[in-house]
N, C-alpha and C positions, 0 to 999 in steps of 0.2 A: 504493500500500500504506500509506503514511504517513497519507493522508487517511482510509482505512478505519479505521486504528487510532484516530485522533482521534474519528471517528464512534462507534466502539465504546465508547470511554471516556465520551463524552457520553451514550450510551444507558445505560451502567451507572450513571452519576451520576443520570440521570433516574429509573431504577428505584429507586435508593437513596432519592432525594428523595420518591418516592411512598410508600415504607414509612415514612419519617420523618414525613411528613405524616399518615399513617394513625395513628401513635402519638400525634402531637400532638392529633389529633381525639379520640382515646379519652381522653386526659388531660383535655382541655377538657370533655368530656361528663361525666366522673366528678366533677369538682370545680367545676362552674359553679353548683351550687346550684339549677338549674332543674328543675322537675317537668313531666312530660308525661302526656298521656292517650292511651292506645292506642285506636284506633278502626278498625273494619273498614269500608273505604270501598266495596268491591264484592266480588263473587264472580266470579272469572275462571277459566274452564276447571275449575270445581269447587274452586278454591283460594281461601281468604280472602286478600284483599289489604289490607294494613294501613298505617296512618300513625300517627305520633306527633305530637300537637298540643301545642305549647308556647304558653302565653298569658301576656301581661305581667301584672304584679301589679296594675296599675290597671285595674279592670273597669268604668270609666265608659263613655265613648262606645265604639262598636264599633272594634275594632283593625284597621288595615290588615294584610293577610295576605301572607306570603312562603310559597310552596310550593317546597320544596327537593328536588332529585333528585340522589342520590349518583352517583359514578363507579364504575369497576370493570370497564370493557370489556363491559358488559351481561351479565356472567357472574359477578360477585363483588361484594363490598361489602354495604352494608346501610343502612337508614334511620337507624341509630344513629351512623353515621359522618358527622358534620356538621362543616363547616369552623368553627373557633372564631370567625372574623369574622362568620359568619352567625348563630351562636348569640347573639352579643352584641346582635343587633338586637332580641331579645326584651326586653332591659332598656331599649331605646330606645322601646318601645311597640308593636312589631310582634308579631303572632301568627305562629307558625312551624309549618308542617306538613311533616314530613319523611316521604316516602312510599316504600313498597316497590313493586317491579314485577317481572314475570316475567324470569327469566334465559334467555339465548339458547340454552343447551344443551337446554332443555326446550321453550321456546315461541319461535317465530320471529316476525319482523316481519309484520304491524303490531300484534301483541298488545300490545306495550309502549305504543304510541301510544293504543290504545283504553283502556288502564288509566289512563294519566295524565290523559286527558280525563275519565274517570269520577271520578277523584279531585277534579278541579276542580268537577264537577257536585255531588258529595257535599258538599263544603265549602260551596258556594253554597246547597244545599238545607237545610243545617243551620246557616246563618249566625246566625240569631236565637238558637238554643240556646247557641252558643259565642261570641256577641258579636263577630262578624266583620264587617268592612266589605268586602262583596263588590264594591263599586265601585272598590276599590283592591287588586287581586290582582297580585302580582309573582311571576314564575317565575324560579327561580335554580338553575342546574345547573353541575356541573363534569365535564369530560371526556365520558364516555358520557352522564352526566346532563345535560350541556350540550347534547348532541345532541338529547336528548328535549325539553329546554326550547326549543331552536331550532325543533324540529318543531311543538311546541304553539303557540309564538308566531307562527310564520310562517303556520300554518293557522288562525289566529284567525278566528272568525265564519264558518268554512267547514264544510260537511257532510263534507268529506273527512277520513278517519281518525277520525271521531266514534265509530264502532262502535255496539254496542247493549247495552253493559254497563249495569246499573242503577247509579245512578238515571238515567232517561232524560227527555227533554223538558225539560231544564234547560240553560241556557247554560254552555258551557265557556270563555267568553271571559276573557281576562286583559288587564291594562292595561300590562304591561311585562315585559321579559325581561332578566335578567343572565346572560350566557354566558361562562363561564371555560373557555378552551382546548377548545372544542367542535368537532364535525364539522359540515360544511355540505354537502359534495358527495363522496360515496364514489367517484364515477367519476373524480375528478381526483386522488386520493391518490397513485397510482403515478407521476404525472407531476410531482410537486412535492416531491421530496426525501425521500420516506418510505423509510427503510432498515430500519425496525423491522418485521420480517416478522410479528411477533406482532400488530401492529396490523391488517394485512391479514387475518390469520386471524380476529381478533375481529369485524371488520366483516362478513366473509363468513359467519361463523357466525350473526350476527344475522339477515341476510337469507335465509340458507338456501341460498346458492349462491356461487360465486366472483365477487367484485365486479368482476373484470376483464372479465367477460362484458358488463357495462354493460347489463343487460336492464331491462325495465320494473319488475321486482321490486326491483332495486337502486335505480333512480331513485325508486321510491316511498318510500324511506327518506331521501331527500335533502331537508333542510329548505328549501333555496332554491326547490325545485319548487313550494312552497305559498304563497309570498309573494303577498299580495293587498292591496287598499286598506284592509282592516281590521287588518292586521298592526300590533301596537303598537310603541312605541319600544323600542330595544335598547341595552344597554350591553355591549360586547364587550371582553374582556381576554384577552391571549395572550402567552406568553413566546417570545422569538425563538429560544431554545435548546431548545425542546421537540422531542424526538426521537420521542415517542409519537404526538402529534397535531401535525402540522406547522402552523406559524403561517399558512401559506397558506390553510388551511381557514377561519380567521377573516377573512382578507383577502377571500376569495371571498364570504363572507356579507356583509361590509360593502359591497362593491361592488354586490351584488345588491339590498340594501336601498336604497342610494342611487339606483340606477337606477329603482326603483319608488317613489321619493319618500317612503320610510319614515324617520322620524327615528331616528338611531343615533349612538352615540359609540363610537369604536374606540380602545382603549388598548393599544399594543404595548409590551412590555417587552423591549428588545433583549438584555440580558445574562442573562435567566432562561429 
């Protein structure tokens, strides 16, 4: 019983920290002085999918590009909620595209994968207009967004999950992935310390069925399923006290990448 109370307190603190970070992101967005251009990158199921493109002040040579995917359990959040550390990269010379994607209560997997790949294709197709260096594209995601980043990176240069959203016949390849406290294998969540039932509900809602069934539909949402020789380098970061996405998920990803000979750096933060 004492152990359950400790876990409950940790979960409450995690939820509080999520809201605190949300407020921090909003404050950073409002006062950073950066301007963005809203673009429609595709039409998915009759809905416009949008991104906000931030470009550095120096418009000389093409800018390397960061594509950011927000968190929120695939059912909340938005492209305006960008981590302050990520926004700061614009002042360092990076272009930043923060993208929206379909939420799971309305559209199930793999719609989200098809959309994020369409976003990469759109940015590559319009690279000259927006002065982007499409040979240097980095995907950066947090939580649910990190799951999408993991999927996109692991399936690099593969036809799987490509979908048929416009624009088509353009590469969706990326050159690197930064994954912050993301998911890698839904089928192993229940075996590795997940006591936050909302997490299981959110993942089940994404795939459209109970993840404990461990069906092909669930497996199709697991990033590690798609690792291949063209998967780019990863930087993975995860807090050891995370009660929403257990750190084991990042450990599993790191192990799978190493087994396949993919360059990766794993940074575990034990007390966070």
